[in-house]
BATIDREN-939892 format. One line per field, with one value per atom (N, C-alpha, C): residue in one letter; residue number from 1; y negated, x negated, z negated; atom name. Coordinates in steps of 0.001 Angstrom, whole numbers, plus 500000, padded with zeros to 6 digits. Example, Ala and Ser with C-alpha at 12.3 -4.5 7.8 and 13.67 -1.06 7.14 Angstrom:
rest <- (a, a, a, s, s, s) .
nr <- (1, 1, 1, 2, 2, 2) .
y <- (505690, 504500, 503300, 502250, 501060, 499970) .
x <- (486810, 487700, 486800, 487150, 486330, 487100) .
z <- (492200, 492200, 492200, 492920, 492860, 492130) .
atom <- (N, CA, C, N, CA, C) .
This chain:
rest <- (m, m, m, v, v, v, n, n, n, e, e, e, d, d, d, r, r, r, r, r, r, n, n, n, v, v, v, l, l, l, k, k, k, i, i, i, f, f, f, i, i, i, g, g, g, s, s, s, s, s, s, v, v, v, a, a, a, l, l, l, s, s, s, l, l, l, g, g, g, a, a, a, l, l, l, s, s, s, t, t, t, p, p, p, l, l, l, v, v, v, g, g, g, s, s, s, v, v, v, i, i, i, n, n, n, a, a, a, k, k, k, a, a, a, l, l, l, a, a, a, l, l, l, k, k, k, g, g, g, e, e, e, y, y, y, s, s, s, s, s, s, v, v, v, e, e, e, v, v, v, v, v, v, l, l, l, c, c, c, e, e, e, n, n, n, v, v, v, d, d, d, n, n, n, c, c, c, p, p, p, e, e, e, e, e, e, y, y, y, s, s, s, v, v, v, p, p, p, i, i, i, s, s, s, e, e, e, l, l, l, r, r, r, q, q, q, g, g, g, p, p, p, k, k, k, f, f, f, v, v, v, l, l, l, l, l, l, k, k, k, k, k, k, g, g, g, n, n, n, m, m, m, a, a, a, i, i, i, p, p, p, a, a, a, i, i, i, f, f, f, g, g, g, l, l, l, v, v, v, k, k, k, a, a, a, t, t, t, d, d, d, g, g, g, k, k, k, e, e, e, y, y, y, p, p, p, a, a, a, a, a, a, y, y, y, n, n, n, t, t, t, v, v, v, c, c, c, t, t, t, h, h, h, f, f, f, g, g, g, c, c, c, p, p, p, v, v, v, n, n, n, p, p, p, t, t, t, g, g, g, g, g, g, k, k, k, y, y, y, l, l, l, m, m, m, g, g, g, f, f, f, a, a, a, c, c, c, p, p, p, c, c, c, h, h, h, g, g, g, s, s, s, f, f, f, f, f, f, t, t, t, i, i, i, c, c, c, n, n, n, n, n, n, p, p, p, n, n, n, g, g, g, c, c, c, d, d, d, g, g, g, k, k, k, p, p, p, f, f, f, l, l, l, e, e, e, a, a, a, y, y, y, v, v, v, s, s, s, g, g, g, g, g, g, p, p, p, a, a, a, p, p, p, r, r, r, p, p, p, l, l, l, r, r, r, p, p, p, i, i, i, k, k, k, v, v, v, v, v, v, v, v, v, k, k, k, g, g, g, d, d, d, r, r, r, v, v, v, y, y, y, a, a, a, v, v, v, k, k, k, a, a, a, y, y, y, i, i, i) .
nr <- (1, 1, 1, 2, 2, 2, 3, 3, 3, 4, 4, 4, 5, 5, 5, 6, 6, 6, 7, 7, 7, 8, 8, 8, 9, 9, 9, 10, 10, 10, 11, 11, 11, 12, 12, 12, 13, 13, 13, 14, 14, 14, 15, 15, 15, 16, 16, 16, 17, 17, 17, 18, 18, 18, 19, 19, 19, 20, 20, 20, 21, 21, 21, 22, 22, 22, 23, 23, 23, 24, 24, 24, 25, 25, 25, 26, 26, 26, 27, 27, 27, 28, 28, 28, 29, 29, 29, 30, 30, 30, 31, 31, 31, 32, 32, 32, 33, 33, 33, 34, 34, 34, 35, 35, 35, 36, 36, 36, 37, 37, 37, 38, 38, 38, 39, 39, 39, 40, 40, 40, 41, 41, 41, 42, 42, 42, 43, 43, 43, 44, 44, 44, 45, 45, 45, 46, 46, 46, 47, 47, 47, 48, 48, 48, 49, 49, 49, 50, 50, 50, 51, 51, 51, 52, 52, 52, 53, 53, 53, 54, 54, 54, 55, 55, 55, 56, 56, 56, 57, 57, 57, 58, 58, 58, 59, 59, 59, 60, 60, 60, 61, 61, 61, 62, 62, 62, 63, 63, 63, 64, 64, 64, 65, 65, 65, 66, 66, 66, 67, 67, 67, 68, 68, 68, 69, 69, 69, 70, 70, 70, 71, 71, 71, 72, 72, 72, 73, 73, 73, 74, 74, 74, 75, 75, 75, 76, 76, 76, 77, 77, 77, 78, 78, 78, 79, 79, 79, 80, 80, 80, 81, 81, 81, 82, 82, 82, 83, 83, 83, 84, 84, 84, 85, 85, 85, 86, 86, 86, 87, 87, 87, 88, 88, 88, 89, 89, 89, 90, 90, 90, 91, 91, 91, 92, 92, 92, 93, 93, 93, 94, 94, 94, 95, 95, 95, 96, 96, 96, 97, 97, 97, 98, 98, 98, 99, 99, 99, 100, 100, 100, 101, 101, 101, 102, 102, 102, 103, 103, 103, 104, 104, 104, 105, 105, 105, 106, 106, 106, 107, 107, 107, 108, 108, 108, 109, 109, 109, 110, 110, 110, 111, 111, 111, 112, 112, 112, 113, 113, 113, 114, 114, 114, 115, 115, 115, 116, 116, 116, 117, 117, 117, 118, 118, 118, 119, 119, 119, 120, 120, 120, 121, 121, 121, 122, 122, 122, 123, 123, 123, 124, 124, 124, 125, 125, 125, 126, 126, 126, 127, 127, 127, 128, 128, 128, 129, 129, 129, 130, 130, 130, 131, 131, 131, 132, 132, 132, 133, 133, 133, 134, 134, 134, 135, 135, 135, 136, 136, 136, 137, 137, 137, 138, 138, 138, 139, 139, 139, 140, 140, 140, 141, 141, 141, 142, 142, 142, 143, 143, 143, 144, 144, 144, 145, 145, 145, 146, 146, 146, 147, 147, 147, 148, 148, 148, 149, 149, 149, 150, 150, 150, 151, 151, 151, 152, 152, 152, 153, 153, 153, 154, 154, 154, 155, 155, 155, 156, 156, 156, 157, 157, 157, 158, 158, 158, 159, 159, 159, 160, 160, 160, 161, 161, 161, 162, 162, 162, 163, 163, 163, 164, 164, 164, 165, 165, 165, 166, 166, 166, 167, 167, 167, 168, 168, 168, 169, 169, 169, 170, 170, 170, 171, 171, 171, 172, 172, 172, 173, 173, 173, 174, 174, 174, 175, 175, 175, 176, 176, 176, 177, 177, 177, 178, 178, 178, 179, 179, 179, 180, 180, 180, 181, 181, 181, 182, 182, 182, 183, 183, 183) .
y <- (323159, 324384, 324852, 323907, 324233, 324883, 324416, 324983, 326437, 326769, 328151, 329085, 328657, 329457, 329656, 328610, 328720, 329739, 329696, 330643, 332085, 332312, 333671, 334165, 333294, 333658, 333960, 333146, 333346, 334662, 334969, 336231, 337429, 337353, 338450, 338608, 337487, 337532, 338134, 337691, 338206, 339678, 340033, 341437, 342351, 341905, 342701, 342838, 341755, 341792, 342764, 342751, 343671, 345116, 345370, 346732, 347236, 346397, 346798, 347042, 346200, 346378, 347684, 347986, 349248, 350447, 350340, 351425, 351635, 350535, 350631, 351201, 350827, 351330, 352799, 353248, 354641, 355619, 355149, 356037, 356832, 356218, 357018, 358050, 357695, 358628, 359856, 359632, 360749, 361561, 360882, 361584, 362452, 361969, 362767, 363995, 363889, 365052, 366082, 365631, 366551, 367195, 366418, 366958, 367992, 367755, 368720, 370034, 369961, 371180, 371918, 371172, 371797, 372455, 371811, 372388, 373632, 373692, 374870, 376100, 375898, 377005, 377419, 376672, 376886, 378352, 378863, 380228, 381267, 380896, 381865, 381807, 382980, 383008, 382992, 381870, 381805, 381914, 383082, 383237, 384510, 384561, 385693, 386411, 387731, 388533, 388700, 388477, 388661, 389711, 390854, 391917, 391567, 391326, 390981, 392239, 393267, 394538, 395668, 396667, 397840, 398658, 398684, 399496, 398677, 398629, 397816, 398274, 399539, 400029, 399360, 398864, 398222, 396695, 396159, 394702, 394036, 392986, 392258, 391491, 391291, 390618, 389176, 388541, 387151, 387054, 388190, 388223, 388525, 388412, 388794, 387795, 387929, 387112, 388035, 387944, 388746, 388337, 389310, 389035, 388137, 388317, 387484, 386000, 385671, 384271, 383763, 384632, 384225, 383957, 384589, 384346, 382929, 382285, 380908, 379888, 380341, 379452, 379837, 379253, 379576, 379261, 380042, 379870, 379717, 378754, 378533, 379415, 380072, 380904, 380608, 380446, 380281, 381648, 382241, 383572, 383424, 383914, 383781, 385108, 385038, 386226, 385806, 386293, 385872, 384374, 383677, 382222, 381478, 382192, 381576, 381392, 380402, 380193, 379921, 380760, 380655, 380174, 378967, 378480, 379207, 379719, 380515, 380133, 380266, 380124, 381469, 381997, 383216, 382783, 383522, 383206, 384298, 384105, 385024, 384344, 385111, 384624, 385317, 384536, 385086, 385298, 386573, 386915, 386873, 386903, 386873, 388139, 389211, 390436, 390393, 389252, 389077, 389540, 390198, 390700, 389638, 389809, 388939, 389676, 389013, 389612, 388778, 389424, 388671, 388337, 387158, 386717, 385770, 385616, 384662, 384097, 382860, 382156, 381338, 381259, 380351, 378944, 378072, 376754, 375674, 376069, 375107, 374913, 373676, 373371, 373719, 374302, 374705, 373530, 372336, 371153, 370608, 370001, 369460, 369881, 370929, 371495, 370840, 370042, 369437, 370486, 370318, 371259, 371017, 372098, 371987, 372212, 371707, 371849, 372741, 373639, 374506, 373722, 374174, 373584, 374668, 374273, 375233, 375449, 374885, 375072, 376440, 377186, 378490, 379496, 379484, 380405, 379664, 380391, 379818, 379733, 378552, 378383, 377880, 377233, 376695, 375832, 375042, 374185, 372874, 371817, 370505, 369999, 369461, 368886, 367373, 366812, 365377, 364521, 365122, 364325, 363835, 364751, 364370, 364828, 365307, 365600, 366945, 367918, 369251, 369929, 370712, 371506, 372953, 373844, 375280, 375882, 376663, 377321, 378812, 379437, 380879, 381606, 382533, 383348, 384282, 384078, 384884, 385918, 386197, 387216, 388474, 389601, 390832, 391284, 390802, 391148, 390143, 389145, 388132, 386877, 385821, 384518, 384016, 384221, 383754, 384157, 385425, 385928, 385811, 385209, 385085, 386212, 386818, 387945, 387529, 388479, 388307, 387837, 386845, 386233, 385378, 385165, 384253, 382819, 382033, 380608, 379848, 379807, 379241, 377714, 377090, 375630, 375216, 374388, 373903, 372398, 371757, 370333, 369830, 368752, 368138, 368687, 368240, 368558, 369881, 370636, 371885, 372816, 373400, 374247, 375703, 376160, 377576, 377737, 378914, 379196, 379175, 379048, 379185, 380601, 380728, 382053, 382841, 384067, 384877, 385515, 385904, 386707, 387982, 389105, 390390, 390690, 391031, 391335, 392748, 393318, 394640, 394529, 395125, 395135, 396418, 396262, 397422, 397115, 397959, 397713, 396417, 395525, 394244, 393083, 393391, 392348, 392387, 391216, 391085, 390779, 391658, 391530, 391047, 390143, 389741, 390722, 391416, 392397, 391968, 391085, 390644, 389207, 388383, 386983, 386644, 385539, 385054, 383610, 383323, 381961, 381432) .
x <- (158230, 158874, 158313, 158013, 157486, 156119, 155292, 153965, 154041, 155042, 155217, 155551, 156403, 156739, 155518, 154727, 153497, 152546, 152425, 151535, 152002, 153301, 153830, 153579, 153791, 153538, 152060, 151207, 149764, 149344, 149925, 149617, 150033, 151210, 151692, 150795, 150412, 149544, 148181, 147574, 146254, 146359, 147384, 147570, 147759, 148555, 148770, 147485, 146727, 145457, 144475, 144386, 143484, 143939, 145235, 145750, 145480, 145712, 145447, 143961, 143119, 141666, 141206, 141693, 141322, 141804, 143001, 143514, 142659, 142263, 141421, 140049, 139495, 138176, 138215, 139355, 139425, 139689, 140177, 140476, 139265, 138088, 136926, 136514, 136665, 136304, 137206, 138513, 139456, 139211, 138971, 138700, 137466, 136422, 135195, 135401, 136225, 136519, 137305, 138312, 139105, 138227, 137366, 136483, 135530, 135021, 134126, 134853, 136112, 136901, 137113, 137391, 137587, 136302, 135159, 133887, 133536, 133990, 133717, 134415, 135503, 136244, 135691, 134713, 134214, 133862, 134357, 134042, 134972, 135833, 136740, 138092, 138724, 140098, 140986, 141579, 142539, 143912, 144194, 145444, 146153, 147414, 148269, 148620, 148521, 148855, 150371, 150921, 152349, 152488, 153071, 153289, 154554, 154386, 155518, 156227, 155443, 155980, 155126, 155755, 155013, 154509, 155321, 155016, 155386, 154493, 154749, 156014, 156400, 157624, 158872, 158775, 159926, 159814, 158831, 158631, 159688, 160332, 161261, 160501, 161145, 160483, 160103, 160781, 160401, 159034, 158455, 157085, 156074, 156488, 155589, 155635, 154622, 154529, 154071, 154682, 154207, 152782, 151964, 150590, 150588, 151579, 151637, 151769, 152485, 152600, 151282, 150569, 149290, 148236, 148377, 147424, 147572, 148702, 148923, 148422, 148181, 147698, 148281, 147765, 148243, 149724, 150364, 151793, 152016, 152863, 153237, 154426, 154369, 155476, 155665, 156900, 157204, 157619, 156759, 157017, 157841, 159078, 159967, 160045, 159819, 159886, 160570, 161780, 162533, 162769, 162362, 162536, 161261, 160304, 159052, 159069, 158332, 158098, 156607, 155939, 154496, 154242, 153679, 153376, 152153, 152274, 151188, 150948, 149691, 149316, 148780, 149393, 148920, 148135, 147100, 146352, 145374, 144694, 143642, 142297, 141353, 139987, 139127, 138444, 137521, 136182, 135816, 134602, 133369, 132215, 130947, 130735, 131483, 131376, 132278, 132974, 133825, 135258, 135564, 136923, 137778, 139106, 140073, 140625, 140601, 141096, 142255, 143409, 144515, 144194, 144602, 144373, 145497, 145677, 146660, 146135, 146519, 146031, 147150, 147137, 148001, 147501, 148383, 147955, 147951, 147881, 147801, 146334, 145855, 144457, 144169, 143008, 142629, 142120, 142108, 141684, 142854, 143830, 144988, 146317, 146329, 147574, 148198, 147464, 147997, 148054, 148931, 148962, 147780, 147127, 145990, 146451, 145662, 145965, 144921, 145366, 144391, 143543, 142304, 141406, 140993, 140608, 140075, 140909, 142093, 142901, 143542, 143281, 143903, 143525, 142272, 141801, 141665, 141932, 141699, 140197, 139710, 138294, 138133, 139166, 139109, 140316, 140204, 141297, 140731, 141526, 141149, 142273, 141900, 142883, 142903, 144053, 144116, 144108, 144348, 144456, 143112, 142159, 140888, 139678, 139902, 138789, 138110, 138781, 138173, 138236, 137198, 137156, 136886, 137566, 137394, 137013, 135963, 135512, 135747, 136287, 136534, 135275, 134812, 133648, 134057, 133483, 133855, 132796, 131890, 130861, 131242, 131495, 131876, 130862, 129624, 128605, 128547, 129421, 129429, 128680, 128859, 128248, 127544, 126246, 125463, 126101, 126429, 127004, 128514, 129145, 130602, 131190, 132281, 132860, 133522, 133582, 134237, 135671, 136089, 137419, 137747, 136794, 137053, 137062, 138034, 138103, 137380, 136054, 135225, 135145, 134835, 134715, 133434, 133572, 132397, 132212, 133103, 132970, 134088, 133826, 134852, 134907, 135915, 135973, 136645, 137188, 137879, 136932, 137386, 136504, 136431, 137395, 137468, 137890, 137625, 138121, 139652, 140210, 141665, 142055, 143255, 143725, 144140, 143631, 143966, 145344, 145881, 147104, 146734, 146949, 146603, 147611, 147086, 147948, 147685, 148715, 148633, 149275, 148633, 149186, 149977, 151215, 152042, 152731, 152439, 152982, 152418, 153314, 152865, 153066, 153178, 153413, 152354, 152088, 151183, 152054, 152005, 152828, 152010, 152580, 151988, 152499, 151585, 152015, 151682, 150687, 150281, 149782, 150213, 149776, 149221, 148526, 147975, 148417, 148884, 149343, 148582) .
z <- (782079, 782512, 783845, 784724, 786038, 785908, 784997, 784798, 784346, 783514, 783039, 784211, 785136, 786316, 787211, 787346, 788150, 787539, 786216, 785531, 785735, 785647, 785848, 787269, 788236, 789634, 789825, 789230, 789336, 788672, 787505, 786814, 787675, 788253, 789106, 790327, 790931, 792109, 791768, 790694, 790301, 789902, 789149, 788746, 789946, 790905, 792123, 792921, 793016, 793760, 793120, 791801, 791095, 791309, 791203, 791390, 792807, 793803, 795186, 795421, 794839, 794994, 794368, 793169, 792514, 793329, 793885, 794732, 795962, 796590, 797793, 797465, 796324, 795931, 795513, 794975, 794523, 795669, 796806, 797932, 798401, 798617, 799029, 797978, 796701, 795632, 795670, 795752, 795824, 797089, 798218, 799480, 799401, 798729, 798634, 797766, 796726, 795880, 796680, 797425, 798244, 799308, 799959, 800988, 800401, 799188, 798542, 798290, 797879, 797659, 798981, 800055, 801368, 801844, 801643, 802069, 801268, 800014, 799192, 799759, 800506, 801103, 802456, 802961, 804323, 804561, 805671, 806052, 805464, 804558, 803954, 804659, 804771, 805251, 804027, 803741, 802648, 803294, 803846, 804571, 804145, 804493, 804165, 805460, 805432, 806610, 806699, 807877, 808124, 809215, 808867, 809850, 810628, 811911, 812764, 813257, 813605, 814088, 813528, 812957, 812489, 813674, 814727, 815902, 817139, 818108, 819305, 820039, 819884, 820532, 819960, 818723, 818077, 818048, 818734, 818756, 819629, 819133, 819998, 821085, 822210, 823338, 823038, 822067, 821757, 821081, 820694, 820159, 821257, 822510, 823603, 824756, 825618, 826829, 827955, 829139, 830268, 830669, 830994, 831426, 832662, 833542, 834755, 834400, 833321, 832888, 832310, 831594, 831002, 832067, 833225, 834316, 834880, 834587, 835033, 834004, 832782, 831725, 830381, 829299, 827950, 827769, 826897, 826621, 825122, 824767, 823372, 823031, 821877, 821399, 819917, 819490, 818076, 817548, 816717, 816170, 814896, 814916, 813760, 813023, 811705, 810855, 809567, 809348, 808174, 808223, 807155, 807125, 807526, 808129, 808584, 810095, 810535, 811963, 812131, 812903, 813095, 814518, 814674, 816022, 816577, 817791, 818372, 819825, 820226, 821635, 822095, 823152, 823810, 825038, 825363, 826567, 826918, 828037, 828462, 828265, 827729, 827552, 828595, 829408, 830415, 829713, 829542, 828798, 829689, 829053, 829784, 830604, 830292, 831090, 832322, 832541, 833713, 833527, 832411, 832171, 831485, 831635, 830964, 829748, 828603, 827369, 826835, 826537, 825946, 824490, 824075, 822703, 822301, 820996, 820478, 819161, 818891, 817704, 817082, 815753, 815026, 815352, 815784, 816263, 815184, 813929, 812836, 812466, 812553, 812232, 810774, 810537, 809182, 808349, 808909, 808159, 807344, 808008, 807297, 807907, 808734, 809217, 810430, 811148, 812377, 813488, 814468, 815593, 816532, 816941, 817857, 819294, 820241, 821667, 822323, 823217, 823891, 824887, 825075, 826067, 827054, 828228, 829186, 830418, 830497, 831698, 831762, 832834, 833062, 831971, 831555, 830515, 829195, 828108, 826785, 826548, 826235, 825901, 824476, 823973, 822624, 822347, 821275, 820843, 820324, 820435, 819912, 819019, 817877, 816959, 817152, 817523, 817777, 816507, 815355, 814126, 813596, 813437, 812821, 813620, 814843, 815739, 815571, 814976, 814895, 816256, 816556, 817778, 817404, 818103, 817903, 819247, 819281, 820502, 820351, 821382, 821334, 821782, 820953, 821307, 822443, 823620, 824792, 825152, 824245, 824470, 823695, 824381, 823684, 822623, 822713, 821715, 820570, 820576, 819528, 819944, 819178, 819466, 818209, 818137, 816980, 815652, 815526, 814283, 814179, 815160, 815144, 815982, 815497, 816239, 817557, 818466, 819758, 819542, 820291, 820318, 819093, 818181, 817068, 817586, 817128, 817464, 816349, 816452, 815378, 815479, 814357, 814304, 815015, 816042, 816772, 816623, 815877, 815620, 814734, 814026, 813198, 811790, 811036, 809610, 809232, 810178, 809817, 809062, 807947, 807142, 807596, 808402, 808775, 810233, 810807, 812162, 812192, 813391, 813520, 813135, 812613, 812207, 813453, 813573, 814748, 814616, 815738, 815778, 816512, 815851, 816472, 817572, 818753, 819895, 820397, 821009, 821628, 823006, 824000, 825359, 825541, 825981, 826314, 827633, 828629, 829962, 830509, 830913, 831475, 830498, 829190, 828189, 827088, 826519, 825374, 824156, 823150, 821954, 820762, 819979, 818700, 817653, 816978, 815978, 814551, 814401, 813073, 813166, 812225, 812212, 810836, 810774, 809512, 809324, 808100, 807795, 806603) .
atom <- (N, CA, C, N, CA, C, N, CA, C, N, CA, C, N, CA, C, N, CA, C, N, CA, C, N, CA, C, N, CA, C, N, CA, C, N, CA, C, N, CA, C, N, CA, C, N, CA, C, N, CA, C, N, CA, C, N, CA, C, N, CA, C, N, CA, C, N, CA, C, N, CA, C, N, CA, C, N, CA, C, N, CA, C, N, CA, C, N, CA, C, N, CA, C, N, CA, C, N, CA, C, N, CA, C, N, CA, C, N, CA, C, N, CA, C, N, CA, C, N, CA, C, N, CA, C, N, CA, C, N, CA, C, N, CA, C, N, CA, C, N, CA, C, N, CA, C, N, CA, C, N, CA, C, N, CA, C, N, CA, C, N, CA, C, N, CA, C, N, CA, C, N, CA, C, N, CA, C, N, CA, C, N, CA, C, N, CA, C, N, CA, C, N, CA, C, N, CA, C, N, CA, C, N, CA, C, N, CA, C, N, CA, C, N, CA, C, N, CA, C, N, CA, C, N, CA, C, N, CA, C, N, CA, C, N, CA, C, N, CA, C, N, CA, C, N, CA, C, N, CA, C, N, CA, C, N, CA, C, N, CA, C, N, CA, C, N, CA, C, N, CA, C, N, CA, C, N, CA, C, N, CA, C, N, CA, C, N, CA, C, N, CA, C, N, CA, C, N, CA, C, N, CA, C, N, CA, C, N, CA, C, N, CA, C, N, CA, C, N, CA, C, N, CA, C, N, CA, C, N, CA, C, N, CA, C, N, CA, C, N, CA, C, N, CA, C, N, CA, C, N, CA, C, N, CA, C, N, CA, C, N, CA, C, N, CA, C, N, CA, C, N, CA, C, N, CA, C, N, CA, C, N, CA, C, N, CA, C, N, CA, C, N, CA, C, N, CA, C, N, CA, C, N, CA, C, N, CA, C, N, CA, C, N, CA, C, N, CA, C, N, CA, C, N, CA, C, N, CA, C, N, CA, C, N, CA, C, N, CA, C, N, CA, C, N, CA, C, N, CA, C, N, CA, C, N, CA, C, N, CA, C, N, CA, C, N, CA, C, N, CA, C, N, CA, C, N, CA, C, N, CA, C, N, CA, C, N, CA, C, N, CA, C, N, CA, C, N, CA, C, N, CA, C, N, CA, C, N, CA, C, N, CA, C, N, CA, C, N, CA, C, N, CA, C, N, CA, C, N, CA, C, N, CA, C, N, CA, C, N, CA, C, N, CA, C, N, CA, C, N, CA, C, N, CA, C, N, CA, C, N, CA, C, N, CA, C, N, CA, C, N, CA, C, N, CA, C, N, CA, C, N, CA, C, N, CA, C, N, CA, C, N, CA, C, N, CA, C, N, CA, C, N, CA, C, N, CA, C, N, CA, C, N, CA, C, N, CA, C, N, CA, C, N, CA, C, N, CA, C, N, CA, C, N, CA, C, N, CA, C) .
C-alpha cells in the first residue's frame, strides 16, 4: 500500500514539473507573438478623440491650469468627462526659437498602459515609463524634428509602439485649457 502512495506522489510531482516547464517554455513564444502585433501598430494612433469642451468659453476651470503655475514646472490634472478620467500632464515646452509653448499629454504609456513621468525639470522635455523603459522626447523645434511634428512626444527609446497621445490645449487669458483629448 505504501508503494502505491509513493507512485501517486511521484506521478503528481512529475506531472506538475512537466506542466510548469511547458508553461515556462511557452512564455517567450506568446510574448514574441504579442510583441509582433504591437510592432505592427507602430506609428499608428489607435485612439479615440474625446471632446472635453466645444468652446473654451464654456470650459470648466478643472480642465485648465494657470500659466503662472506652469512656469514653476509641469502639473498633473485628472480630466473627467462622463465616466472617464484621463490622466494628463500640462507643461511648458521651451522651443529652439526661445519661446515657451503650452502643451499637454495623456500620461498613459502606449506600450502597456503604465503611467509615465515627465522629464526636464521646469520645462517639459519628455517622459519616461518606469515599467518597461520607454522614453518619449518632445519635439521642441517649430520646424519639426526629423519628420516628427512640433510638440509631438515621439518614442525615443524602449518598446512603446507609438508617440504619447496629445491633448489639444487653448490659451485664454492667463489659463491653459484642455479642449480635446485622445484615449
